[in-house]
N, C-alpha and C positions, 0 to 999 in steps of 0.2 A: 713546575711537576704537578704531574697530575695524580689527586690525590684517591682517585678511584682505582688506577693499578696501583699502587702504592698501597693499598687494602688491600688488591685482589692478590700481591707480590707477597705480602706481610701474612697474610694465614694459608697462603702457598706454602710457604716455609715454616711455620708453626705445623702446618698438618703433616708434613714431611716431619717431622723432627720428630712430632708425637707419632708416627709408623711407627719409622726406625727404631725408639725407644721401646715400643711397647711389642713391637715383631717376635723378638729374641728371647721375652720371658715368659716361663711358665707360667699361665695365668691363675690366681688363687681361686679354690674351689670356693661357693660360696659362707658366708659365714655362719656357723649356724647356728639357729635361735637359740633362744630366752630356756630354759628348762621349765617346763609345764610347774606352775603353780598349785601346792600341795589341797586336792579338794576340801571343801568350807566343810563346817560341822555346822550344825542348823541351830546345835546348841550353846554355839561360843558365838560370841558379840567382840571383834576385834574392836578394842580402843584404842591401843596405838602400834604402832611398828617401828620394829628397829634392826636396820641391816647392814650387816656386813658382808661387804661385796668385794669380792677380789675382781682384780682390775681387768680390762680388753684385753685381749692380743698383743703381743709385744715384738718386737725381734730379739733374737737372743741376746745374753750380758755376754756372755765369752765370743769374742770375736770368730763366727761362722761362715763360710760361705763369700761371698763377696761382701765388700762394702757399698759398690754404689747397688746391689742385688735390694739389700736393705732400704736402701732411702730412697730405693722406686716403689718401696711399701710404706712408705710414711703417707701420711694425709696431709693436704698440700695447708698451707697458712691458712686461706680465707677458711676453711673449714673448721681447724681449732679458734679462728673470731670467731667464729659464725656458734659455737655451741658454747664458747664464753661468752656470749652476753649476757649480760645483767647479774655477772657470779664477778667477788671480787676476794683476795685468801687475804686471811688474818692471821698475823704471827704474834700471841703474845708472851714469847718467849724472845722478843726480837734481838736484844742485848743480849744473848747467848750463843757466841762465836765456833762451832761444831763441823770439823773434818765433814765433808759429803759423803754420804754410807757409800759403802762398795757396790752396794748392786743401782746406784741411781741409775745409770746411764749416761751417755756419752753423745748425745743427739740421736746421731745413726743407733747403736747397739742398746738396748735395752730401754727400748723407747716405744710407745704405744702408735700401733699400724692403723693403716684405715679399717684395716677387718676388725679393730680391736673397738676403730669410734664405731663401726656400725654395730657390733653388737651390743654396745651400751646403751646407744639409742634405741635399742629391740627391746633391752632391757626394761630404760623409760617407760617407753610406747608401752610397753606390759602391766607396770605399775600404773600408767594413766587409765586404763580399761577396767582396773581390778578394783581403784581406792579415790578416783576423784569423778568427784557428783556433775552430775550431767548440767549443763548451764541453765539456773534460775529455780533448781532445787533449793532449797533452804535448809539451813544446818539442822534443825528438830525437825525434817519432814523423814518418816517411814523408811523412802527409799532411797535417803541423805549416805554419802558414800562416808572414808574416813580425812578426805580432805574437801574443801572448795572449789568449784568452778575457778573461779579465780587467784591466781597468783596470790600469795599471803606468805613472806618470807617467816611470820612466825610460829605455822606451821609446821615450820622443816628445822634441823639443825643439821650441820654437815660437820663431817671430820674428816681428814684425810693425811696418811702419810707425808711426808714433804718428797714425793716424787715428783715427775711431772709427771710421768705414766698415770700416775692414781688422782692427781689433781684432774686429769685433762679428760680422765675417765670417768669422774664424780659430774664434771660439767657435760659430759655427751649422754648423762645417766639422764640430769636435770632438764637437755633440751630434749629429750621425751617424754620427761612427765609432763614437765609445761615449754608449751615448742615457746623460741622464743620471740617470735613475731608477735603471740596473745599477752606478752608480759607488760606491765608499766614500764612507760621509758623513764621514769619519775624515780625521785631516791627509793619509794616504795617498793619498786620493780626489783630493788638489788638483794642480791643474797650472798653472805659471806661462808666463806670454807675457810673449816680451820685446821694450819697444819702446825699447832702448837704442840708439843710435843710429843712428835710421832712417834718415837722411842715404846713408849709404852703398847703399843701394839703389834712388835718385833718381838718373838721368843728370842731374838739373837741381834741385839741393838751393836750399833755405832756410832758413835766409839763409846768400847766401853768405859764403863763407869766402874772407878776401882774399889766400888762400896763392897760393905760386909756379905750384903744379901747377890749379888752377879755373882762369888766368890763363891758363895755356895753350891750354888745353882752351877758353875763351872764344877767341881767340885761333886754332887750328884752327876752330870750327866757324863765324866767320867767315868765314876764306877761305873754308871749302866753299861756303856760302849766295850769294858772289861771283860763283862759278866762272862758266864761261858752260853748262854744260848746266843749273846750275840756275838761272841765269834764262829761257832757253830754256824749260822744263818750268813755268815760275811765272807765262809769259805765256802758253802751251798752256791753264792752268787757269783765267787771269782771267775769261772768259766763266761759268763755272761759278758762282767765288766769290762775280761780282757777281747770278744768277740768285739763290742760294740766299740771300746775303744779303738782296734786296728781298721774296722770298719770308719770312722769317724776319718784316720789321718791317712789310709791306702785313698780315699775318695778323692781325699785333699779339701772335704768338708771344711775341717782344721786347723792349723796350719805348725798345730806341732803339740804331742801327745803331751808333754807339762803343762801345757794350757787344760788338761782336762784330770791334774793330780792337786796335792796341797799340800803344805808340810805336815809332816808327821805329830806334831803339837798342835793341828789344829781342832780347835774342841767345837767344832758348829754340830749339829746333829747328822747334816748334807754329807759330814765325810765320814770315810767306809774305813774302819780300823787297813792297819797295815795285810797284806797279803803273804800264806804261808809261804817261803821260799820253794816247797817239798811241790804246792800244789803249778807254782809259775815253773818248776823245772819238767812238769810231767806236758807240758803246751809248748809242741816244736823246740822242745832241747833248749831254750833261752832261759840265760841265767836274769834274777832275780831284777839284779840293775840295767837290764838292757828292756825289760818287761814294765816295770814299777819301779824309779830308782831308789836307791836308797835315801833312807828318811823322807820318802813320800807317800801318800795316800792316793787311794781311787775318789774323786771329787764324784758322789754320785748326783749332785746336787748339777753342778756343773753337763753333767753327764746326761741326764733327764732334761735342762732346759732345751740341750742343743738337738737334743732328739723330736723335742714335743713340738718346737719352732721348725723343724723341718719338714714333721709330716703335717702341722698343722697346714702351710702354707703344697701339700700336697707333693713334696720333691721327695720323700723315701724310695721311691723307684728306683729314681736317679742316682740317688747316693749308696744301692746297693750295687748298680752297670757301673758306677764308677770303681766302686770297692772291686769288682770281679775284674774289672778289666786291669787295672792294676797289681792285682792281685796272681792273672796271667801273664801278665810283662814281668813279672821279679820273677815266675817259675823259669820264663826263657830263660834271662839273662842266671838264674840258679845252672842250668843245664849247660850253659855257654863258657859255664865258670866263670862269670863274675859276682864280686862282692855285693856290690850296689849296682842299684839302677835307678836311674832318675824318675821322679816323682809324674806323676799324670799334671799336663797341666788340666788348672781348673777351668771354674769358668760355665760348666755343663749347666748352674741353675741359670742361666743368661738367654743360653740356647736352647736349653731345651731336650739335649740330646748328650752323648757321651763322647764327641768326637775330638779332636786338638782345638785349642784354644786361646785365647789370652791370655796371661797371667793375670788374675786381681790381687787386690788387696784383702786381704784378710786380717788382717792387722798384728801379724806373728811375723815375728824375726825368724822362724827356725827356718832355714830352706837348705838343710840340708836331703842328699841320697836318702832313701828308705832299703834298710836292711834288707836284702831279700830273702833271709831267712821267712821270713811272713807269709812267702808261698807254699809253706805246711804247715800253718796255724789252722789248719780248716778251712770250713765256708764263712764268708765275711759277708751275705745279702744277710740285710735287716730286716726282719718281718714284723707288721702290727705286732703278732705275737708276744717277740722280744721287746717293743716298746711298750707294753703293756706292763710286762713283767719287770721291766725296771723300776717304772713309774709307781706300779705295787709292790717293790721292795722300799723304792723311799718313799712313801708313805709310812710302810712298816716300820721302818727308819724311827721316823717323827713320833709316831704312834708311841713308840717302845722308849722312848726317851720322855716325853711328854707326858705319857700316864702316869711319871711316879708322880706323886700324889704333891711331894712337897716341890717339885721342882713347878709344875702346871703353876700352884700358888705363885711360886718366886719369877718365874716368865711374866705370865698375863692375868696375875691376880689381880694388881692393879686398873686395867680394862676393865675384867671381869667387876668388881666393885663398882668401876663408874657407871655398867650400864643397870647390875641391879639398882644402886639408888634412884637413877634415872625412873627405872622403872617403877619401882616406892614411890616416888613422887608423881607420877602420872595416876597412877592409882589413888595417893588421898585426893588428885584433884578431878579424878572422875567421883570418886563416892561423894564429895564435895557437891557436885552439880547436879548429882542424883536425886541426894537430898534435900538440894532444894527446889526442886522438882516437885518430889514428892510431897511437902510441904503447902507448896503452890496450891499441888490439887487439893489436897483436903479442905484448901480454905478457899478455892475461888474453885475450884470444878479442872474439868478436863480444860476448859478454854485457858484458866490458869497455869494451866501446867505446862501445854503449849508455849503461852507466852514466855514462861520463864526457862525453860530449856531455847528457846532462840534469841533468848537475853541475855542467858548464859554464854550462849555458843557464840555469839557475836560479841560479846562484852569481852570477854577474855584479848582478843586480837585487839578490841579497839582498848582495853585498859594498858596492853603491850605496846601501842602507836604511842600512843600519847601523854602516857605517865613514864614511862620504861621504870616504874618501878617494880612491876613483879612480870615476868615475862610467860604469858604461860604454858604449859609444858608443852611441848610440840607432840603434832600429832604423830610424826616420820623422823626419823632418826638414823642417819646413812656415815658409814665410816667405811672409804676407800682404801681400802688394804692388799692384802699377801694373801697365799695359798701358806703359809707359817700362819699368820695370824686366824685364818679359820679352825687351821689342827691346833694350836696355840686356847681357839677358846672351847672346842670340843671334849679336850681334854681336863680346862680348868673346871667346865661343866660338868665332867662326867656323862657325856654324853656319848653315846654309842655310836660305832664306828659306822661310817654312811658306806655305800655300795661300792661307788667309786670317787678318785681321787678331785679335791676341788678344781673344775677346770675354769678357763678363763668367763667371767663372767658370773661364776658361782656366788650365789647370795643365801648366808646367813639370816636365817630370820629366827628374830627373840619377840612373838606375838606375847604383848596384852591381852587376855582373853579374860571374857566376864562370860560363867554359867547364867545364863538368862532363866533356864529352867529352874534354878533354887530357889524356891520358896522361904529360905532363912531371910531373906535381903527384908526387910521392914524398918520405916521410921522408928526411933526411938518413941517411948513413954512419953518421955518427959515436953516434949518437942512438940506432939500433938497432945497431949493435954490442955498447954499453952496453947495452944493456937486455936483449937477448940473453945475456951471457955472465954476468950477474948472477943468470940461473935464478929458480925461480919465487918461495925462499923469500925472497929478497931485491928481490923486484919492487917494490916499494912503493919503494922508495929507488933503485933503477935510476931509475924513474917521475919519483919530484923531481928527480933529477939532471939525465934529461934534457929537463923540462918548464924548467928554470932557464936552457937554454941557447936556448930557443924566442923570437926575435925576431922578426923581422917576417920571418921565413922565405926562402928560394933565391931566386933570379933567376926558376927554373922556375916554381917556387911564386905570384911573383908575379906573371909575363906570364899566367898563365890568369884573373886578374879584369881586367875595364875598367870604364869608362863609355857607356850607350848613350841617349841624347837623344829625350826625346816629345813635344810639342805638342800638344795636344787630340788623343790619340791618333792622330795622325803622325809618325813616326819620322822624325826630321829627320838628317841627316848630314854629317860635320863635312867642311868643304872643303878642297880640296885647298892643296896652299903654291900653287898655280898662283894659286888667286884669293885667297886671304889677302893675296900680296901687290899684286896689285892690285882693290882693295876694287866697285872700280865697274865690274868686269867681270859681263856679265848672266850669269846664272844661271838654268835653266829646268828644268822638273822633267822628271822619266822618268815619262812615261806609262805605262810596262811595270812601273815599280815604282813605287806612289803614295809619297812621303815623302821617295824619297831624291833626290839633285840630281849634277845632272852639271855640268862643266865646259865650259861650248858653247867656250870658246875652243880647250881641249886635248882634248877629249874624254875624261877621266879620272874614270874615277870615283871618289867621295867615298866617306869610311868610314862605316860607322853604327854603331859601337862603337869608342871609340877608346881605346887603352891608358892607363891611370892614369900611366905613367912619361911620356908622350908628353906627357898636362898639366902634370908637374910641370916637364917641360924647356923649354915655349911660356912659363911663369910664375915663370921663374927663380927655384924653391922648393923645388929635392932638399931640399939641407942645412939649410932648415926645419923641415920634413916630418920626415925621419928623424933630427933633432933633437926633435919632436915625438913622435914616435914613442917612441924611447927615452924620455923622460922619461914615456911612460905607462906603458913596462914598469916603471921602478924604482917607481911612483905603485902600480901593479896588485901587486908584490910586497910592498909595504908594506901595500896593503888584506888579500894574503890574510893577512900577518902579522898584522897588526891582528884580522883576523875568527877567526884560529885562536888571539889574546890572548883574544878576547871568548866564543869558545865553550871558552875552558880556563877562565875566570872564571864563565861560566853555568854549567859545570859542577860546579866547588868551589862555587859556590850553590847548586847541586842536592844535590852533597852534603850540605855544611852544615842545607841545611833537610831534608834524609831523614832525617839526625842527630835534628835536635829534633823530625821526627814521629815516629822512634822512640821517641826519652826520651818523649816526652809520652803513646805507644800503650802502652809499659811500664808509668809510672806508673797512668795509668788503669786496668789490669790490675791491677797490684798494689795499688791499691784497690777494683776489683771483688773481688779473694780475698778478701781484707780484712774486706772486708765480707761476704763469704758463708760465711767463719768464723765471726764474728761473729751473724748469723743463725742457723746453726747450732748453736752454743754456745746462744745462746735458746731454739731447739728441743728442746733438749737438756736443758737444765736446767726447759723448762717439762716436759718430759714428766718428768722424777723427781720434781718436785713433785706431777704428778696422779698417778704409781704412790701414793707415800707416802697421798697422801688418798683412793685406792684402796684401801690397804692395810686404814688406818686403818678404814674405812668395814665392809672385810668382817670385820675383829675387831671392831668395834662391834656388826654383824648378827649374829656368830656369839654372842658372850655374850648378844646379848637371846634368840634362841633358844634358848639354856641354861633363863634365865630367864623363858621361855612352858612349856618342858618340866617344869620345875617346879610352877611354879603347876597348872599341867593334872594331873600326879601328885595331886600334895595335893587338888586338888579329889573325884578321886576316891578318896582315900584311900589310893592306893596309894607305898607309902615303895621308894624308889629300889632298896632292896635286898631288895626281894622279887621270886621268880623263881618262874611259874608258881601264885600266890595261896599258897605255903607257906611256911611263919616258919622261920627257921633250926634252931629246937629241934623238928622236923617236924611241928610240931601245927598242925592248920588253923583256920581262920578264917571267921568267917559273913561 
């Protein structure tokens, strides 16, 4: 087989399949960008940030359109693997077996879409630009931001409800905040997402525990929905509900109108009150049982989420076209005397038109024909204004119920207290760090203050990683949750209502800020006196003693810290007591100051930054918070002592390793010297032997020269004793 030909054929098949699958799908509009960040206040310094984020775009929970359409909108598995890099989920309530929440989703419906992944990554990138310092900027530098450039898990604390879409939204946000490829591949690069006790983030938890608090909450909710104001509002919205339900059923967007109703005993805030029969009879001559079956209510939550998903993916005009086409067919059937007419075939969301198409799976079992009387029900074209009106009514319903102070406290009090307690602990740590830096500056000058700030910024992370005894307070805490979570927190914190319903990816920010222009911030006199009296020689001892007494700071220091609430770039004001005591009083927005609310009844301006102590008093948790701060201080002292012990052990180990290294080096040097001497000896011995041989050779050469001379003289008959040819006797020879 030719591998090149096989590759070409495979590529052609894949390309053809991709083109075929994509050609009939209505393309999504571009993902909406993250909402802008509120304009910074030069007088406020951000100390820590808590984010409560609604998950990204998802497919509807109620089976809508076709399963195939929404399946094509889901992110590929490789994309989910990419954003999940370096994250792990953690459950501390692993032993508790609970039935999954009805809004969890089934893998296609109620699931995060590719648009949702892109939304959350864009939000993470926006936070990266705002919060992450540039590479090489030290924590104590003037241009340093809230988070370090290097990924450090102790700076983050992540929570999520135990829903796949919220967990994946958190992972996508983190992928935008710190790119997966830039994080360490070792254990230090992993961060945990805590999904324990997700019910505390939901005002309507499932399964419902039979506790007295939940029973009381349901009793109060029922009383609110049975109030006269609630009943009148529901009556006014009944015509819109009927129009929207008929449009969804006629168009085939939902398989059955029963999927948009709920039992009459349902207690969730999203479920409407029963529609008066008199109003139903006045629309098209329908009997109440045919429009809303007896014992049922319109489920505004389902109605809104179906329309919201259809609109987000650009299908609202096609929905209206399909509904009007079916309505015309019903009118023709009615003229022909037919009581029933066949439903329009669905699948227009895949083709981009409202022509005939194959029947698609909607997940519903209702295949009955449509009542031809619907032809007289008026216009079924759903406009943007209709969708906005439905969403606004849904928001009104939620706020109407949760603005009741006792309901808000029962539903969201535990989560709010958790956040306030975390903010208090973060403030206490910030005050301790600031006092240490000031005392170091008084003793050692500006250089000492900068050194102390740098040591504190880096030391907190080091203590957390090395000892595990005292985790430093996170700089960024994120909760990945739902729109009902945001509404519940707005209610329990008594914040002004936003100018729009929280869309996908909207974040509620709880900013712990410090007023840097407050001149009341100063170190205690006792600490300063003790430090200066010790002198430069005893500076370190005095500094240690002063720091040991730094708890959560004086009242003046604490009052310079506050909390600012921001939703989708809009600063939300904390409502005054007059509105909190009357949760149903109308509140309007001050046009001159967007995001600020004004009590319409009393005309008193609401506060944009609330004191943290005021929040402690509201939730009656001051004693608990002070106890936690004292415990943190004890743990910090243990961690510092433990870190010193670790450092001492490491120094001792370094000394031992150095001694071993020096001994090994000395041994190697000794061996080298011995080897050198041995080599020198060998060289000397070799030189002596060579010298002796040379002397012997020279002697032998001298003897040989004498012998040669004798032979030569004998050959010429010259006696060696002759001199000048004369004999000893004076005679002459021939």
